N, CA, C and O atoms as CSV, one atom per row, in Angstrom:
chain,resi,resn,atom,element,x,y,z
A,1,UNK,N,N,20.224,-103.756,5.386
A,1,UNK,CA,C,21.004,-103.628,5.823
A,1,UNK,C,C,20.558,-101.953,6.428
A,1,UNK,O,O,20.088,-101.059,5.724
A,2,UNK,N,N,20.926,-101.852,8.216
A,2,UNK,CA,C,19.914,-101.037,9.055
A,2,UNK,C,C,20.624,-99.753,9.096
A,2,UNK,O,O,21.854,-99.726,9.135
A,3,UNK,N,N,20.090,-98.958,9.092
A,3,UNK,CA,C,20.512,-97.568,8.575
A,3,UNK,C,C,20.717,-96.884,9.820
A,3,UNK,O,O,19.747,-96.878,10.578
A,4,UNK,N,N,22.064,-96.141,10.308
A,4,UNK,CA,C,22.764,-95.410,11.162
A,4,UNK,C,C,21.966,-94.703,12.004
A,4,UNK,O,O,21.773,-93.592,11.509
A,5,UNK,N,N,21.409,-94.831,13.056
A,5,UNK,CA,C,20.986,-93.441,13.989
A,5,UNK,C,C,21.626,-92.408,13.944
A,5,UNK,O,O,22.795,-92.272,14.305
A,6,UNK,N,N,20.419,-91.018,13.184
A,6,UNK,CA,C,21.471,-89.925,13.406
A,6,UNK,C,C,21.696,-89.039,14.824
A,6,UNK,O,O,20.756,-88.846,15.595
A,7,UNK,N,N,22.686,-88.663,15.007
A,7,UNK,CA,C,22.684,-88.161,16.410
A,7,UNK,C,C,22.643,-86.842,16.246
A,7,UNK,O,O,23.290,-86.277,15.365
A,8,UNK,N,N,21.805,-86.174,17.159
A,8,UNK,CA,C,21.374,-84.824,17.493
A,8,UNK,C,C,22.230,-84.085,18.047
A,8,UNK,O,O,22.377,-84.414,19.224
A,9,UNK,N,N,22.855,-83.250,17.745
A,9,UNK,CA,C,24.119,-82.306,18.612
A,9,UNK,C,C,23.090,-81.448,19.914
A,9,UNK,O,O,21.975,-80.930,19.985
A,10,UNK,N,N,24.239,-81.691,20.785
A,10,UNK,CA,C,23.318,-80.682,22.450
A,10,UNK,C,C,22.773,-79.209,21.536
A,10,UNK,O,O,23.159,-78.923,20.403
A,11,UNK,N,N,21.849,-78.457,22.323
A,11,UNK,CA,C,21.916,-77.361,21.941
A,11,UNK,C,C,23.104,-76.076,22.171
A,11,UNK,O,O,23.200,-74.996,21.588
A,12,UNK,N,N,23.883,-76.637,23.187
A,12,UNK,CA,C,25.731,-76.132,23.583
A,12,UNK,C,C,26.329,-76.016,22.276
A,12,UNK,O,O,26.505,-74.929,21.726
A,13,UNK,N,N,26.641,-77.121,21.780
A,13,UNK,CA,C,27.054,-77.600,21.170
A,13,UNK,C,C,27.019,-76.878,19.469
A,13,UNK,O,O,27.944,-76.470,18.767
A,14,UNK,N,N,25.545,-76.945,19.226
A,14,UNK,CA,C,25.258,-76.133,18.043
A,14,UNK,C,C,25.689,-75.065,18.003
A,14,UNK,O,O,26.427,-74.783,17.059
A,15,UNK,N,N,25.380,-74.048,19.038
A,15,UNK,CA,C,25.855,-72.818,19.374
A,15,UNK,C,C,27.215,-72.291,19.274
A,15,UNK,O,O,27.542,-71.143,18.973
A,16,UNK,N,N,28.185,-73.582,19.656
A,16,UNK,CA,C,29.644,-73.446,19.500
A,16,UNK,C,C,29.677,-73.823,17.935
A,16,UNK,O,O,30.500,-72.988,17.559
A,17,UNK,N,N,29.358,-74.457,16.912
A,17,UNK,CA,C,29.760,-74.906,16.075
A,17,UNK,C,C,29.268,-73.638,15.040
A,17,UNK,O,O,29.855,-73.449,13.974
A,18,UNK,N,N,28.345,-72.958,15.396
A,18,UNK,CA,C,27.828,-71.952,14.452
A,18,UNK,C,C,28.802,-70.969,14.912
A,18,UNK,O,O,28.166,-69.954,14.628
A,19,UNK,N,N,29.747,-70.603,15.352
A,19,UNK,CA,C,30.627,-69.800,16.001
A,19,UNK,C,C,30.827,-68.176,16.840
A,19,UNK,O,O,31.149,-67.040,16.491
A,20,UNK,N,N,30.474,-68.782,17.968
A,20,UNK,CA,C,30.965,-67.838,19.002
A,20,UNK,C,C,32.070,-67.902,19.467
A,20,UNK,O,O,32.138,-67.692,20.678
A,21,UNK,N,N,33.054,-68.138,18.900
A,21,UNK,CA,C,34.625,-68.071,19.029
A,21,UNK,C,C,35.168,-66.809,18.155
A,21,UNK,O,O,35.965,-66.883,17.219
A,22,UNK,N,N,34.437,-65.406,18.772
A,22,UNK,CA,C,34.364,-64.171,18.040
A,22,UNK,C,C,35.466,-63.299,18.702
A,22,UNK,O,O,35.694,-63.294,19.911
A,23,UNK,N,N,36.239,-62.435,17.609
A,23,UNK,CA,C,37.162,-61.432,18.376
A,23,UNK,C,C,36.572,-60.411,19.266
A,23,UNK,O,O,37.327,-59.763,19.991
A,24,UNK,N,N,34.905,-60.138,19.290
A,24,UNK,CA,C,34.224,-59.324,20.471
A,24,UNK,C,C,34.540,-60.470,21.493
A,24,UNK,O,O,35.031,-59.999,22.519
A,25,UNK,N,N,34.427,-61.627,21.518
A,25,UNK,CA,C,34.027,-62.385,23.016
A,25,UNK,C,C,35.834,-62.834,23.216
A,25,UNK,O,O,36.400,-62.122,24.046
A,26,UNK,N,N,36.200,-63.278,22.940
A,26,UNK,CA,C,37.788,-63.803,23.414
A,26,UNK,C,C,38.414,-62.385,23.024
A,26,UNK,O,O,38.760,-61.818,24.060
A,27,UNK,N,N,38.623,-61.777,22.127
A,27,UNK,CA,C,40.079,-60.803,22.413
A,27,UNK,C,C,40.186,-59.888,23.829
A,27,UNK,O,O,41.132,-59.810,24.613
A,28,UNK,N,N,38.802,-59.191,23.870
A,28,UNK,CA,C,38.545,-58.367,24.868
A,28,UNK,C,C,38.962,-58.696,26.366
A,28,UNK,O,O,39.354,-57.963,27.274
A,29,UNK,N,N,38.765,-59.891,26.305
A,29,UNK,CA,C,39.285,-60.800,27.796
A,29,UNK,C,C,40.910,-61.137,27.841
A,29,UNK,O,O,41.585,-61.257,28.863
A,30,UNK,N,N,41.327,-61.249,26.581
A,30,UNK,CA,C,42.658,-61.833,26.482
A,30,UNK,C,C,43.467,-60.354,26.577
A,30,UNK,O,O,44.432,-60.359,27.342
A,31,UNK,N,N,43.208,-59.240,25.961
A,31,UNK,CA,C,43.689,-57.996,26.209
A,31,UNK,C,C,43.872,-57.405,27.412
A,31,UNK,O,O,44.856,-56.832,27.880
A,32,UNK,N,N,42.824,-57.612,27.838
A,32,UNK,CA,C,42.766,-57.398,29.619
A,32,UNK,C,C,43.580,-57.780,30.294
A,32,UNK,O,O,44.207,-57.086,31.094
A,33,UNK,N,N,43.790,-59.476,30.012
A,33,UNK,CA,C,44.169,-59.942,30.866
A,33,UNK,C,C,45.934,-60.016,30.829
A,33,UNK,O,O,46.621,-60.037,31.850
A,34,UNK,N,N,46.383,-60.044,29.666
A,34,UNK,CA,C,48.059,-59.531,28.944
A,34,UNK,C,C,48.220,-58.169,29.509
A,34,UNK,O,O,49.369,-57.769,29.693
A,35,UNK,N,N,47.078,-57.302,29.849
A,35,UNK,CA,C,47.449,-55.936,29.922
A,35,UNK,C,C,47.459,-55.928,31.799
A,35,UNK,O,O,47.813,-54.899,32.376
A,36,UNK,N,N,47.155,-56.827,32.376
A,36,UNK,CA,C,46.950,-57.223,33.631
A,36,UNK,C,C,48.813,-57.940,34.169
A,36,UNK,O,O,49.448,-57.767,35.209
A,37,UNK,N,N,49.012,-58.412,33.417
A,37,UNK,CA,C,50.925,-58.943,33.506
A,37,UNK,C,C,51.176,-58.161,33.461
A,37,UNK,O,O,51.506,-57.802,34.591
A,38,UNK,N,N,51.353,-57.064,32.448
A,38,UNK,CA,C,52.157,-56.394,31.793
A,38,UNK,C,C,51.948,-55.023,30.712
A,38,UNK,O,O,51.699,-55.234,29.525
A,39,UNK,N,N,52.062,-53.767,31.193
A,39,UNK,CA,C,51.679,-52.911,29.755
A,39,UNK,C,C,52.572,-53.585,28.692
A,39,UNK,O,O,53.495,-54.372,28.897
A,40,UNK,N,N,52.013,-53.020,27.266
A,40,UNK,CA,C,52.221,-53.621,25.830
A,40,UNK,C,C,51.499,-52.336,25.006
A,40,UNK,O,O,50.706,-51.478,25.395
A,41,UNK,N,N,52.002,-52.536,23.955
A,41,UNK,CA,C,51.599,-51.709,22.885
A,41,UNK,C,C,50.930,-53.020,21.821
A,41,UNK,O,O,51.021,-54.227,22.044
A,42,UNK,N,N,50.161,-52.263,20.469
A,42,UNK,CA,C,49.389,-53.187,19.874
A,42,UNK,C,C,50.389,-54.534,19.209
A,42,UNK,O,O,50.353,-55.765,19.240
A,43,UNK,N,N,51.179,-53.572,18.674
A,43,UNK,CA,C,52.086,-55.001,17.794
A,43,UNK,C,C,52.200,-55.827,19.207
A,43,UNK,O,O,51.616,-56.908,19.276
A,44,UNK,N,N,52.772,-55.450,20.081
A,44,UNK,CA,C,53.205,-56.716,21.362
A,44,UNK,C,C,52.057,-57.731,21.659
A,44,UNK,O,O,52.161,-58.954,21.567
A,45,UNK,N,N,50.930,-57.024,22.036
A,45,UNK,CA,C,49.482,-58.110,22.177
A,45,UNK,C,C,49.009,-58.729,21.450
A,45,UNK,O,O,48.119,-59.539,21.709
A,46,UNK,N,N,49.656,-58.427,19.938
A,46,UNK,CA,C,49.445,-59.051,18.861
A,46,UNK,C,C,50.101,-60.423,18.805
A,46,UNK,O,O,49.569,-61.529,18.708
A,47,UNK,N,N,51.324,-60.102,18.885
A,47,UNK,CA,C,52.320,-61.373,18.790
A,47,UNK,C,C,51.859,-62.235,20.274
A,47,UNK,O,O,51.795,-63.459,20.160
A,48,UNK,N,N,51.552,-61.652,21.594
A,48,UNK,CA,C,51.364,-62.391,22.907
A,48,UNK,C,C,50.044,-63.301,22.253
A,48,UNK,O,O,50.036,-64.532,22.251
A,49,UNK,N,N,49.108,-62.578,21.789
A,49,UNK,CA,C,47.985,-63.182,20.990
A,49,UNK,C,C,48.022,-64.236,20.427
A,49,UNK,O,O,47.440,-65.270,20.756
A,50,UNK,N,N,48.927,-64.001,19.250
A,50,UNK,CA,C,49.455,-65.346,18.195
A,50,UNK,C,C,49.962,-66.481,19.256
A,50,UNK,O,O,49.537,-67.627,19.402
A,51,UNK,N,N,50.736,-65.976,19.769
A,51,UNK,CA,C,51.775,-67.096,20.885
A,51,UNK,C,C,50.828,-68.018,21.744
A,51,UNK,O,O,51.146,-69.198,21.892
A,52,UNK,N,N,49.896,-67.620,22.205
A,52,UNK,CA,C,48.716,-68.228,23.262
A,52,UNK,C,C,47.606,-68.740,22.291
A,52,UNK,O,O,47.064,-69.732,22.777
A,53,UNK,N,N,47.187,-68.455,21.306
A,53,UNK,CA,C,46.306,-69.256,20.432
A,53,UNK,C,C,46.687,-69.988,19.516
A,53,UNK,O,O,45.905,-70.720,18.909
A,54,UNK,N,N,48.509,-69.883,19.147
A,54,UNK,CA,C,48.697,-70.525,17.947
A,54,UNK,C,C,48.362,-70.701,16.633
A,54,UNK,O,O,48.756,-71.494,15.777
A,55,UNK,N,N,47.070,-69.268,16.635
A,55,UNK,CA,C,46.769,-69.663,14.966
A,55,UNK,C,C,45.550,-69.809,14.847
A,55,UNK,O,O,44.958,-69.983,13.782
A,56,UNK,N,N,44.825,-69.719,16.495
A,56,UNK,CA,C,43.122,-70.511,16.545
A,56,UNK,C,C,42.688,-69.154,16.034
A,56,UNK,O,O,42.187,-69.328,14.923
A,57,UNK,N,N,42.669,-67.991,16.344
A,57,UNK,CA,C,42.100,-66.762,16.555
A,57,UNK,C,C,42.828,-65.840,15.491
A,57,UNK,O,O,43.974,-65.720,15.924
A,58,UNK,N,N,42.685,-64.962,14.022
A,58,UNK,CA,C,43.220,-64.533,13.551
A,58,UNK,C,C,43.289,-63.438,14.180
A,58,UNK,O,O,42.189,-62.952,14.441
A,59,UNK,N,N,44.672,-62.551,14.711
A,59,UNK,CA,C,44.424,-61.494,15.223
A,59,UNK,C,C,45.140,-60.387,14.160
A,59,UNK,O,O,46.156,-60.870,13.662
A,60,UNK,N,N,44.854,-59.064,13.717
A,60,UNK,CA,C,45.695,-58.222,13.101
A,60,UNK,C,C,45.205,-56.792,13.314
A,60,UNK,O,O,44.247,-56.547,14.047
A,61,UNK,N,N,45.977,-55.731,12.568
A,61,UNK,CA,C,45.650,-54.721,12.898
A,61,UNK,C,C,44.243,-54.123,13.126
A,61,UNK,O,O,43.919,-53.404,14.071
A,62,UNK,N,N,43.518,-54.508,12.182
A,62,UNK,CA,C,42.156,-54.075,11.950
A,62,UNK,C,C,41.141,-54.776,13.043
A,62,UNK,O,O,39.937,-54.551,12.926
A,63,UNK,N,N,41.622,-55.627,14.110
A,63,UNK,CA,C,41.075,-56.144,15.231
A,63,UNK,C,C,41.513,-55.551,16.590
A,63,UNK,O,O,40.704,-55.272,17.474
A,64,UNK,N,N,42.778,-55.386,16.689
A,64,UNK,CA,C,43.574,-54.881,17.883
A,64,UNK,C,C,43.396,-53.536,18.045
A,64,UNK,O,O,43.158,-53.094,19.169
A,65,UNK,N,N,43.472,-52.837,17.118
A,65,UNK,CA,C,43.203,-51.146,17.351
A,65,UNK,C,C,42.223,-50.772,17.554
A,65,UNK,O,O,42.020,-49.942,18.439
A,66,UNK,N,N,41.691,-51.054,17.120
A,66,UNK,CA,C,39.902,-50.689,17.350
A,66,UNK,C,C,39.329,-51.152,18.837
A,66,UNK,O,O,38.441,-50.533,19.424
A,67,UNK,N,N,39.898,-52.190,19.285
A,67,UNK,CA,C,39.640,-53.085,20.405
A,67,UNK,C,C,39.770,-52.104,21.425
A,67,UNK,O,O,38.930,-51.699,22.229
A,68,UNK,N,N,41.693,-51.595,21.159
A,68,UNK,CA,C,42.219,-51.022,22.028
A,68,UNK,C,C,41.222,-49.671,22.354
A,68,UNK,O,O,40.699,-49.355,23.423
A,69,UNK,N,N,41.151,-48.885,20.799
A,69,UNK,CA,C,40.154,-47.805,21.609
A,69,UNK,C,C,39.233,-47.616,22.265
A,69,UNK,O,O,39.058,-46.603,22.943
A,70,UNK,N,N,38.106,-49.031,22.133
A,70,UNK,CA,C,37.112,-49.283,22.978
A,70,UNK,C,C,37.371,-49.107,24.140
A,70,UNK,O,O,37.090,-48.072,24.744
A,71,UNK,N,N,38.054,-50.277,24.721
A,71,UNK,CA,C,38.663,-50.697,25.847
A,71,UNK,C,C,39.115,-48.843,26.706
A,71,UNK,O,O,38.803,-48.413,27.816
A,72,UNK,N,N,39.916,-48.204,25.597
A,72,UNK,CA,C,40.358,-47.371,26.453
A,72,UNK,C,C,39.139,-45.944,26.568
A,72,UNK,O,O,39.099,-45.178,27.531
A,73,UNK,N,N,38.175,-45.854,25.272
A,73,UNK,CA,C,36.901,-45.099,25.899
A,73,UNK,C,C,36.514,-45.408,26.672
A,73,UNK,O,O,36.131,-44.466,27.365
A,74,UNK,N,N,36.233,-46.824,27.305
A,74,UNK,CA,C,35.413,-46.975,28.250
A,74,UNK,C,C,36.025,-47.378,29.657
A,74,UNK,O,O,35.415,-48.052,30.487
A,75,UNK,N,N,37.362,-46.860,29.826
A,75,UNK,CA,C,38.336,-46.352,31.068
A,75,UNK,C,C,38.464,-47.731,31.009
A,75,UNK,O,O,37.840,-47.988,32.038
A,76,UNK,N,N,38.847,-48.944,30.525
A,76,UNK,CA,C,39.614,-50.520,31.273
A,76,UNK,C,C,40.949,-50.234,31.134
A,76,UNK,O,O,41.628,-50.549,32.111
A,77,UNK,N,N,41.540,-49.722,30.193
A,77,UNK,CA,C,42.643,-49.302,29.689
A,77,UNK,C,C,42.857,-48.046,29.602
A,77,UNK,O,O,41.964,-47.217,29.432
A,78,UNK,N,N,44.370,-47.725,29.739
A,78,UNK,CA,C,45.117,-46.468,29.680
A,78,UNK,C,C,46.287,-46.427,28.842
A,78,UNK,O,O,47.309,-47.099,28.978
A,79,UNK,N,N,45.912,-45.168,27.550
A,79,UNK,CA,C,47.253,-45.466,26.810
A,79,UNK,C,C,48.357,-44.201,26.709
A,79,UNK,O,O,47.851,-43.084,26.607
A,80,UNK,N,N,49.639,-44.275,26.726
A,80,UNK,CA,C,50.490,-43.219,26.771
A,80,UNK,C,C,51.661,-43.303,25.350
A,80,UNK,O,O,52.201,-44.368,25.050
A,81,UNK,N,N,51.853,-42.322,24.773
A,81,UNK,CA,C,52.423,-42.506,23.662
A,81,UNK,C,C,54.174,-42.907,24.635
A,81,UNK,O,O,54.352,-42.693,25.835
A,82,UNK,N,N,55.088,-43.430,23.780
A,82,UNK,CA,C,56.078,-43.912,24.268
A,82,UNK,C,C,56.997,-42.720,23.903
A,82,UNK,O,O,58.110,-42.693,24.427
A,83,UNK,N,N,56.624,-41.707,23.029
A,83,UNK,CA,C,57.483,-40.355,22.998
A,83,UNK,C,C,56.177,-39.210,23.109
A,83,UNK,O,O,55.355,-39.291,22.196
A,84,UNK,N,N,56.032,-38.570,23.750
A,84,UNK,CA,C,54.698,-37.861,23.596
A,84,UNK,C,C,54.797,-36.703,22.795
A,84,UNK,O,O,53.692,-36.312,22.420
A,85,UNK,N,N,56.015,-35.838,22.302
A,85,UNK,CA,C,56.197,-35.366,21.550
A,85,UNK,C,C,55.983,-35.400,20.043
A,85,UNK,O,O,55.779,-34.444,19.296
A,86,UNK,N,N,56.081,-36.852,19.712
A,86,UNK,CA,C,55.666,-37.384,18.316
A,86,UNK,C,C,55.271,-38.523,18.091
A,86,UNK,O,O,55.839,-39.292,18.867
A,87,UNK,N,N,54.362,-39.208,17.211
A,87,UNK,CA,C,53.597,-40.102,17.243
A,87,UNK,C,C,54.978,-41.283,17.240
A,87,UNK,O,O,55.984,-41.277,16.531
A,88,UNK,N,N,54.556,-42.253,18.325
A,88,UNK,CA,C,55.264,-43.313,18.180
A,88,UNK,C,C,54.082,-44.141,18.772
A,88,UNK,O,O,52.868,-43.947,18.719
A,89,UNK,N,N,55.033,-45.407,19.518
A,89,UNK,CA,C,53.955,-46.487,20.088
A,89,UNK,C,C,53.141,-46.171,21.318
A,89,UNK,O,O,53.481,-45.449,22.255
A,90,UNK,N,N,52.123,-46.766,21.177
A,90,UNK,CA,C,51.427,-46.093,22.464
A,90,UNK,C,C,51.078,-47.544,23.334
A,90,UNK,O,O,50.321,-48.445,22.974
A,91,UNK,N,N,51.882,-47.460,24.586
A,91,UNK,CA,C,51.801,-48.187,25.567
A,91,UNK,C,C,50.526,-48.296,25.892
A,91,UNK,O,O,49.880,-47.405,25.339
A,92,UNK,N,N,49.890,-48.978,26.531
A,92,UNK,CA,C,48.675,-49.601,27.052
A,92,UNK,C,C,48.854,-50.504,28.453
A,92,UNK,O,O,49.464,-51.555,28.647
A,93,UNK,N,N,48.054,-49.639,29.360
A,93,UNK,CA,C,48.262,-50.807,30.557
A,93,UNK,C,C,46.395,-50.545,31.314
A,93,UNK,O,O,45.455,-49.807,31.019
A,94,UNK,N,N,46.610,-51.498,32.257
A,94,UNK,CA,C,44.886,-51.680,32.581
A,94,UNK,C,C,44.889,-50.798,33.926
A,94,UNK,O,O,45.818,-50.696,34.728
A,95,UNK,N,N,43.205,-49.984,33.998
A,95,UNK,CA,C,43.320,-49.822,35.259
A,95,UNK,C,C,42.310,-50.653,36.168
A,95,UNK,O,O,41.698,-51.697,35.945
A,96,UNK,N,N,42.353,-49.904,37.147
A,96,UNK,CA,C,41.249,-50.495,38.410
A,96,UNK,C,C,40.026,-50.812,37.336
A,96,UNK,O,O,40.024,-51.994,36.991
A,97,UNK,N,N,39.426,-50.344,36.990
A,97,UNK,CA,C,38.161,-50.522,36.435
A,97,UNK,C,C,38.226,-51.626,35.411
A,97,UNK,O,O,37.330,-52.470,35.442
A,98,UNK,N,N,39.380,-51.741,34.319
A,98,UNK,CA,C,39.990,-52.751,33.800
A,98,UNK,C,C,40.126,-54.249,34.528
A,98,UNK,O,O,39.728,-55.302,34.030
A,99,UNK,N,N,40.653,-54.129,35.569
A,99,UNK,CA,C,41.179,-55.068,36.079
A,99,UNK,C,C,39.399,-55.721,36.725
A,99,UNK,O,O,39.307,-56.947,36.662
A,100,UNK,N,N,38.465,-55.175,37.136
A,100,UNK,CA,C,37.474,-55.019,37.861
A,100,UNK,C,C,36.497,-56.026,36.680
A,100,UNK,O,O,35.934,-57.071,37.005
A,101,UNK,N,N,36.473,-55.468,35.391
A,101,UNK,CA,C,36.036,-56.001,34.174
A,101,UNK,C,C,36.240,-57.508,34.032
A,101,UNK,O,O,35.491,-58.485,34.023
A,102,UNK,N,N,37.701,-57.279,33.912
A,102,UNK,CA,C,38.331,-58.530,33.503
A,102,UNK,C,C,37.895,-59.771,34.514
A,102,UNK,O,O,37.608,-60.909,34.144
A,103,UNK,N,N,37.912,-59.322,35.760
A,103,UNK,CA,C,37.481,-60.734,36.500
A,103,UNK,C,C,36.129,-61.034,36.453
A,103,UNK,O,O,35.933,-62.239,36.614
A,104,UNK,N,N,34.705,-60.099,36.223
A,104,UNK,CA,C,33.363,-59.983,35.671
A,104,UNK,C,C,33.503,-61.187,34.556
A,104,UNK,O,O,32.853,-62.232,34.603
A,105,UNK,N,N,34.446,-60.859,33.571
A,105,UNK,CA,C,34.450,-61.756,32.456
A,105,UNK,C,C,35.014,-62.617,32.646
A,105,UNK,O,O,34.425,-63.479,31.993
A,106,UNK,N,N,35.854,-63.086,33.138
A,106,UNK,CA,C,36.536,-64.578,33.615
A,106,UNK,C,C,35.426,-65.116,34.153
A,106,UNK,O,O,34.792,-65.915,33.463
A,107,UNK,N,N,34.992,-64.806,35.422
A,107,UNK,CA,C,33.835,-65.513,36.149
A,107,UNK,C,C,32.588,-66.058,34.845
A,107,UNK,O,O,32.243,-67.239,34.815
A,108,UNK,N,N,32.179,-65.321,34.122
A,108,UNK,CA,C,31.304,-65.752,33.288
A,108,UNK,C,C,31.905,-66.721,31.664
A,108,UNK,O,O,31.154,-67.399,30.962
A,109,UNK,N,N,33.141,-66.544,31.459
A,109,UNK,CA,C,33.653,-66.892,30.339
A,109,UNK,C,C,33.924,-68.447,30.766
A,109,UNK,O,O,34.178,-69.204,29.828
A,110,UNK,N,N,33.897,-68.999,32.070
A,110,UNK,CA,C,34.835,-70.133,32.616
A,110,UNK,C,C,33.679,-71.268,32.160
A,110,UNK,O,O,34.035,-72.294,31.581
A,111,UNK,N,N,32.586,-71.061,32.400
A,111,UNK,CA,C,31.201,-72.130,32.189
A,111,UNK,C,C,31.660,-72.194,29.978
A,111,UNK,O,O,32.152,-73.070,29.266
A,112,UNK,N,N,31.344,-71.325,29.809
A,112,UNK,CA,C,31.701,-71.261,27.957
A,112,UNK,C,C,33.179,-71.886,27.769
A,112,UNK,O,O,33.364,-72.489,26.712
A,113,UNK,N,N,33.901,-71.831,28.385
A,113,UNK,CA,C,35.533,-72.589,27.726
A,113,UNK,C,C,34.995,-74.180,28.228
A,113,UNK,O,O,35.063,-75.152,27.476
A,114,UNK,N,N,34.545,-74.230,29.395
A,114,UNK,CA,C,34.097,-75.544,29.605
A,114,UNK,C,C,33.143,-76.549,28.987
A,114,UNK,O,O,33.255,-77.766,29.141
A,115,UNK,N,N,32.151,-75.925,28.243
A,115,UNK,CA,C,31.625,-76.277,27.295
A,115,UNK,C,C,32.413,-76.603,25.957
A,115,UNK,O,O,32.593,-77.758,25.570
A,116,UNK,N,N,32.888,-75.420,25.257
A,116,UNK,CA,C,33.785,-75.783,24.129
A,116,UNK,C,C,34.879,-76.831,24.401
A,116,UNK,O,O,35.167,-77.579,23.466
A,117,UNK,N,N,35.390,-76.942,25.336
A,117,UNK,CA,C,36.233,-77.729,25.566
A,117,UNK,C,C,35.930,-79.356,25.910
A,117,UNK,O,O,36.740,-80.282,25.852
A,118,UNK,N,N,34.124,-79.419,26.386
A,118,UNK,CA,C,33.959,-80.528,26.280
A,118,UNK,C,C,33.624,-80.858,24.601
A,118,UNK,O,O,33.924,-81.857,23.948
A,119,UNK,N,N,32.998,-79.805,24.245
A,119,UNK,CA,C,32.367,-79.869,22.272
A,119,UNK,C,C,33.859,-80.819,22.015
A,119,UNK,O,O,33.680,-82.017,21.796
A,120,UNK,N,N,34.898,-80.447,22.034
A,120,UNK,CA,C,35.771,-80.884,20.934
A,120,UNK,C,C,36.561,-82.122,21.840
A,120,UNK,O,O,37.282,-82.928,21.252
A,121,UNK,N,N,36.383,-82.178,23.098
A,121,UNK,CA,C,36.712,-83.626,23.807
A,121,UNK,C,C,36.306,-84.904,22.959
A,121,UNK,O,O,36.933,-85.879,22.546
A,122,UNK,N,N,34.833,-84.432,22.866
A,122,UNK,CA,C,33.325,-85.228,22.221
A,122,UNK,C,C,33.624,-85.497,20.963
A,122,UNK,O,O,33.609,-86.686,20.644
A,123,UNK,N,N,33.929,-84.601,20.057
A,123,UNK,CA,C,34.435,-84.577,18.629
A,123,UNK,C,C,35.563,-85.525,18.261
A,123,UNK,O,O,35.552,-86.289,17.296
A,124,UNK,N,N,36.706,-85.356,19.301
A,124,UNK,CA,C,37.924,-86.351,19.105
A,124,UNK,C,C,37.477,-87.245,19.539
A,124,UNK,O,O,37.274,-87.986,18.577
A,125,UNK,N,N,37.111,-87.790,20.539
A,125,UNK,CA,C,36.417,-89.106,20.586
A,125,UNK,C,C,35.504,-90.007,19.654
A,125,UNK,O,O,35.492,-91.238,19.675
A,126,UNK,N,N,34.738,-89.186,18.827
A,126,UNK,CA,C,33.925,-89.707,18.175
A,126,UNK,C,C,34.703,-89.829,17.009
A,126,UNK,O,O,34.639,-91.023,16.717
A,127,UNK,N,N,35.430,-89.221,16.150
A,127,UNK,CA,C,36.384,-89.264,15.076
A,127,UNK,C,C,37.624,-90.332,15.841
A,127,UNK,O,O,37.951,-91.244,15.081
A,128,UNK,N,N,38.157,-90.343,16.853
A,128,UNK,CA,C,39.347,-91.116,16.655
A,128,UNK,C,C,39.523,-91.996,17.839
A,128,UNK,O,O,40.543,-92.682,17.907
A,129,UNK,N,N,38.572,-92.046,18.835
A,129,UNK,CA,C,38.560,-93.017,20.120
A,129,UNK,C,C,37.306,-94.096,19.417
A,129,UNK,O,O,36.169,-93.627,19.364
A,130,UNK,N,N,37.510,-95.366,18.948
A,130,UNK,CA,C,36.690,-96.325,18.684
A,130,UNK,C,C,36.763,-97.526,19.026
A,130,UNK,O,O,35.886,-98.320,18.685
């Protein structure tokens, strides 16, 4: 009986399988993108990300709020309390620097997303189309 040939995955696929889909890769661009559409607060952003990603990426308060603080510290977004005299929802809006950063990230991310989509398509073909 002949042995099946062992396929060696391309280096790019190897990198994807090992996990570059991380919150620090995807969440910043998603947050900037969503805030470019309209201002929002943390829980609103979490809901919108869940809707877009359909559970693919786990978003929670431990990921979104530190990210919002970092983006604000770097000047990419600005936050304002809904009620300035008491602690309430903090609404965030993208800044001009944030829009520039978003465009730079998106330009660099497209090849990555194309590689990811191609890897998933190859996996699907391998498993289900014979």
